[in-house]
Residue, then its C-alpha position, 0 to 999 in steps of 0.5 A: x878598925x877606924x873606918x872613918x880615918x881610912x875613908x878620910x885619907x882614901x877619899x882625900x887621895x882620890x880627890x887629888x887625882x880629880x885635881x890632876x886628872x891630866x897627869x894622873x890618867x890622861x898622860x899615861x893612857x895617851x903614852x901607852x896609846x902611842x906605844x900600841x900605835x907604833x909597836x902594835x899597829x905599825x911595826x906589829x903588822x910586819x912581825x910574825x906571831x909569838x906563841x901563836x899570838x899576833x905581836x900587837x896583842x902580845x905586848x898588851x900585858x907588858x905595856x899595861x904592866x909598864x904603866x901599872x908599875x910606874x903609876x902605882x909607885x908614883x901615886x903612893x910615893x907622892x901621896x905620903x911624901x907631900x904630908x912629910x914635905x908639909x909637915x901635916x904628917x905629924x897630925x896624922x901620927x898624933x891622931x888616934x889612928x893606927x899605922x895599919x889604917x894609914x896604910x890602908x888609906x894611902x895605899x888603897x887610894x894609890x892601888x885603886x888609881x892603878x887599877x882604874x888606869x890599867x882598866x882604861x889602858x885595856x879599853x884603849x888597846x881595843x881601839x888598836x889591837x884585837x885581843x881576848x882575855x882567857x882567864x878574866x878573873x885571874x887577869x883582874x887578880x893580877x891587876x889588883x895584887x900587882x897594884x897593891x904590892x907596888x903601891x906599898x913599894x911606892x909608899x916605902x920609897x915616899x917615906x925614904x925620900x927626903x927630896x923630889x929628886x929621890x922620888x924618881x930615882x927608883x921608878x926611873x932608873x930601876x923599875x922602868x929598865x927592869x920592865x923593858x928588859x923583863x918581857x914587855x915587848x918580847x918572850x924571853x924564850x927568844x933570847x940566847x940561853x945565857x941571857x934566858x938564865x940571867x933574865x930570871x934574876x929580873x923580878x919583873x919578869x915574873x909579873x909580866x909572864x903571869x899577867x900575859x898567861x891570864x890573857x893567852x894561857x901562855x907564859x915563859x914562867x910557871x904561873x905558880x912561881x909568878x904568883x909566889x914571887x909577887x906574894x913574896x914581894x908583897x910580904x917583904x913590903x908589909x914587913x918593911x912598912x911595919x918596921x918603918x912605923x915601929x922605929x919611926x924611920x924618917x917619920x918622927x925626925 
């Protein structure tokens, strides 16, 4: 394992965050804070509890997941797309570095930035809403596992994309709508029975449900099923990345 190569890629990507601090950290935190102000403090104070939890506290896991998924995909996809765009990806591919080390560097940096962002949003939420974390170890585990999984997904998108427009298609047109419809602002038990069944085909439901369980001990889906779904998606992403480097898909052409 070439630790020096992993560290070099990781540090380069983390340094890019420092150069784009407003875009990478400040903007997502500010946007999420506005959600807390509107839905948590303003609207939440006029709504009843959900599963014994105040509405403002109930939406915290969903809002964190909304930012986490978007930023994980964005950080990882942009991180690998820019070397492709500038042509420096060929230097990486020709270096004595395995694809595992390349992935660990890029995905590790993207996941680290997403975890830091998630923790900052969690601290910011304390300014607007009172909440408790019933299972802090599980909360952190869900946070890291989700960040790594969707950073891998973003890495795949970055390789697949052949233009800046494509970098935004899946996050904006697919992931964000699925997150809003995945129980970020409500419990799926509040939906009519037919829509409850349809919602189960939304993979983000399992992420938000499991994450909410780590906060309050309540969930719409069994937590074991939620973990299994995240691990399954992680495995699929790992297999896809292995196939990309094995075939050179959109890397060597």
